[in-house]
N, C-alpha and C positions, 0 to 999 in steps of 0.2 A: 504493500499499500504506499502510495506516494505521501510525502509530508510537505507537498506544495501548499503555500498560502499566498494570498494576494494582500498586499499592503493597502490599507484604507485610502480611497481616493486615487489609486494608482491608474494612470493612462500612459501608454507609450508616446514618447516625444515625436518619434519620427514614424513615417509610414513605411510600408514594406520596401518600396524601391530605395527611399532615402537610407533606410537601414542597411541594405546591401552596399551602397556607396560609402557609409560611414565605416562598416566593417573593413572594406577594402582599404580606406585611408588609414585606419588604425594599423592593419597588418603591414602595409607597405612601409608606413612611416617608421613604426617601432623597429622592424627587423633591419632596417638600413641604419637607424641611429644606433641600435644595440650592436650590431656587428662593428661599427666604428668605434664605439666606446670601449669594447673589450678585445678588439683586434681578432675578430673571428671570421671565418671563411665558411660560405655555405656548402654542405655536402648532401648527397643522397643517403637516405638510410632505409633499413629494412622495415617491412610490416610484419614480419614473422621470422623466428629463428628456431633452430632444432632444439628439442627438449633436453638433448644430452650435452649441449654446448655450455650450460651454465650461464648463458648470457642474458636470459630473461630475469626481470626484476620480480621477486616474489612479493613485493610490498610488505604487508604485515604478516605474511604467511598464511593468511585465511583465504585469500582471493583464488578462485580456480581460473587458470587461463584458458582461453578459447583455443582448442587444439584439433588437429586434423592429420590424417595420415597422408604421406606423399609417397605412392607406390613406386614411382620412378627413382626415388632416392632410398627407399626402405627404412624411412625414419618418420617420426611424428614431429610435426611443426606446431609452434605455438605462436599465436598473435601477441605481440609484445605487450607488457604492461607499461613498460617504459624503456628507454634506452640507456640507462645508467651505466650499465657495464659495456655495452657495444660501443659507446662513444670513447671510452678510454682505450679500448683495443683499436678502434679506428685511428686514434691519434698516433699510436705507434705504427700501424700498417701504412698510413699515409705520409709518414715522416714529418709531423709537426714538431716544431722546436719550442723551446721555452719562451713563453710570452705570447705565443700564437695558440689559436683554438678553432673550434668548429661550432657551427649551429645547423640545426635541421628541423624541418616540420615532423613532429612525431604524432602519429595517429594511432590510438589504441582502442581496444574493446575492454571494459572492466564490467563483466556481466553480473557481478555480485554487488555492484554499487547500489546503495539505497538511493532512490530517486527524490530529489527535493529541488528548491529553487536554484541551487548552485552545483547540483551533482547530476550527471548523465552517465549512461554506460558508454557513451562515446566521449573519448578524451582527445583533445588536440592542444598541443602545447609546442613552444619553441624549446627544444632540448639543445643544451650547449654544454661544452667541455673545453677546457684550456690547460695547456701544460705549465707547470709551476716549478719552482726550485724547492729544496728542502726548507730553505730560509722562509719561504712564503707560508709554511704550514703553521699559521698562528692567527689569533683572533683579530689582530690588527689588519692583516691582508683580507681576511673574510669580510670585515666592516668595510673595507675600501671598495671591494666589489659590490657589496649590497648598495652602498651609496650611489655608485655608478648606474646600477639597475634602476633604482628609484628615480634618479635623476633623468634617466631616459624615458621612463614611463611618464613622468610629469611633462617632460619636453613634448612628447607624443600627444598628451592631453591638451597641452596649449595649442599645439598646431591643429588639432581636431576642431578646437573652438573657433579658430579662424575660418575654417571651411564650413562649419555647422554651428553657427553662433546661437542657435536655439538650444543647444546643450549647454548646461550650467553646472556640470559636476566639477567640483573644486577638490584638487588632491594635494596634500601637504608634503613638501620636499624634505622636511626635518624628520630624520628617522631616530626613533628612540629604541635603544638596544636593551634587552633584558634577557637574562638566562632562564631557562625552564625552571631551574631550582629557585631562583629569586622570585620568579612568578609564583610558584606554589607556596613559597613562604609569605608572599604578599596577600594572596587569597587562599588560605589553607581550607576553607569550608566549600570552595567551589570546584566544579568539574573543570577538566582542561579547557573545554570550549567556553564555559562561563568565565574562566580567567581571561582567555583570549579577548572576549567581548569587553569585559571590565576595563582591561588595560588599553585596548586600541581605541575604545570610546573616549578615553581621556587624551590619547597621544596622536590619534588620527593615522599616523604611520608608524608601524613598529616591526622589530625584527626579534623573534624569539630564538635564542641560541641554545644548543645542547639538547637535541631531541633524540630519544632512542634508549638511553640508559635510564636505569631505575633512580627515582627521586627519593626524598626522605619518606614518602608514603609507601615506598617499595614498588611503585608503578612508574613507568616512563610517562612523559607528557603526551606523547604519541608514539606509535610503533614506527620503527624503521628497520629495513632489512640490515643484516650485519655486514654485508659485503660491498657496500659502496660508500655511503658517508661515514666519516669519522664522527662518532656520536658526541664527541667533545668540541667539534669544529664544523657543525653543520647548523642550519637555521631554516625558518619559515618567514616570509615577508608578508605582511598584512597591511591592507588599507581600510579605513572605515567606510563602509557603505551605507549612506544616508537613506537610501531607498528602502533596503532591507533591514536597516537598523542592526547591522552586525559587523563583525571583523571578517573581512573577505581575504582568505589566503590567496595570494598571486602567484607566489613562487615557493618551491621547496628546493634547497640548494645546499652545498656544502663543500668542504675540502674533503678529498676522497681518502679512504683508507690507504695507509702505507703497509707494508708487511707486518709490522708490529701491531698496528691497530686492528688489522684484519684477524690476526691470530687471536688477539684478545676478545674481539667481538664474536668470533665464531665459538669460542669457548663459553662466553657468557650467554649466548643464545642457544646453545645446544645444537649447532649446526656443523658438527665436526666432519660430517660426511662430505661436506662441500670441498674440502681440502683437495679431493682427487679430481675435481672438474678442470677442464682445460684452462679456463680464465683464471680460476683461484690459484692453480699452480704456478701460473706465470706471475701472478701478483705476489704470491708468498715468496717466490725466488727472485723477486726484485726485477723482473724483466718487462715491466710496464712502467710508463712514465708517471710521475707524480702530477695530480691534477685537481682542479677544482671545477665544479659543474653543477648543472641543475636543470629545472624545467620551469618555464613560464607560461602559465595557461592563457591561451589565445582567446577562447570564448569568455573566460572570467574577466580577462582584461577589457574585452569589448563591452561586456554587460556593465561593468563597473563605469567605464568611460561615458557610455551611452545612457546610463541611468535606468537600466533595465531591471525588471523585477524577476525575471526567469531566464535561465540560461537558454531555454528553447527558443527564445527571441532572436538569439544570435548563432545558433547551430541547428543543424538537422540531426534529430535523433528519433528514438521510439519512447513513447509515454504511455503510462496507464490511463484507464478511463477517467480516474478522479482528477488527474491532472488535466486532461484534455477538456473536461467539463467545466472545471473551475476557471481555466483560462478563457475559454469561450464565453462564459457568463461575464467575464470582467472585460472582455473586448481585447484580450491579448493574443495576437497571432503567433502561433508557434511555426517555425520554419519546417 
């Protein structure tokens, strides 16, 4: 059952034709500015990988990948959940050097996703990855990249307003950083989602650092796979969404595990069996570059900048009867 709700008095600002123009403007502008800001080159990326490669992201470990057999190859393929591991391997294969990186359109199917205003079974994001040095594996460098991403998002929003002056969404360029541990200590009686809302409501643009490891409560702020982000050096970026009255996560990113961090996180998560997968063996043996990377939601960014109440206003997907009925009654066209 969908958890879709319609904010009181909400009406779309743009009609269907202008919506498509605005989406194109956002995507074209952002990816150009983003690539320039982080020194990234566009590459092609897979829609699916083999199940035995170890390249698929298992997210929190509960999600089932969409899988199918490939008779001509004699293996099972899986539609990617994300490209977190594939990107790092691609940097090595394509010969990227320190300070340079890649970005790509990532399209995924997450069939177990609960549907609501900001979640769909279809995921579209800019996945990116960049080669760094051992000296870059610190919080100061992570914050530097976060600020560059936020600045690019805000620049894109400003340019969108020039093209579409009827759009009035204001985004804060000032990023407030807080660790997941500090956030739990600040709001001990709230759930992780409630903590995010309470903090981002006050600060408008925020970055929560250190997601995946157990906090004082014994639980992580949110689940993270053990084999791509370093749980001490990762983060989520949020903007306050006035239409939905909530903290909207736009990006999950982080400095990736080095051999020591991967070894530690595989033990902590009980995923020792992954050590024998090709990708993991390369990483543990130090044969992959040190990197930072993440994903930036394309549909989420569009709905935020356009002041939309439902992600279905900016992407085509499949929705349950409740969502279709509620949106139709409210005059909200779903693509």
